C-alpha angles and dihedrals in degrees: 000000000000124000100345111173098014119122109232143205102225092206092057098038119123112213123211104248103176125245140274085248110035092189085071097042113122098178120118117268089233125039114203121198122188107211091178136325093293106031129066134177116206125190131192115228113255090229088065093051132353093232091064091194125204119230127197130215119195117186126201133175095268107029143347133238124218114196110208132348102225138239129312115296139139112276092233094059094036105039097177100150095046091047094051092046090053090051092050097046115098126213091271092055095254114143119214114232114260132212116196121203136163132235088219141338104267114122095243088067100046108027091103092058092104090068090063100041114117093359118143117261092008123121109194112200110204118233097253128125094226093047091048091049091051096041096052096033092241093166095166101044123216098001100064134058126226132213128223119192118207093181114286090357118081120190126199117229113209124190111226107170113181111082084050131358091248100040116146134178122213118214119199116199091195096062094020088233 
């Protein structure tokens, strides 16, 4: 796993893009960038899947939110669950509860869901418009935002149907992303 635990300057960051010959690629299958103590950006290696999706982990005082689980890839080369669990485990071995959601329903954003199914302290929210509306309390879809509190870190959930019928954006006041 590349760069786990290092603070980064996003403007100078070099992303793992894959290789002309993926059989010779030696890069990690999952690049982990620590933006700060409570925000991580993860990227799947392009040699594992051409979409090379970015995933976002937001950590609050009571729980964490992972947005997307990536494209199809073998667990051993794309150890997403184990990586997130390591990030969320404190020095005493306690793991912060995790909620997994999806920016939209395309397979390159939820194919890693199987890594999170039936794991302790993980709530996996299926990529479905009706489930997203219910989970985030978006009663007036798509005209109303929702809020999701991680414990002293509130995220805004913004419906943005278009790319997919269930597309959402997450706005984080802390990072202003």
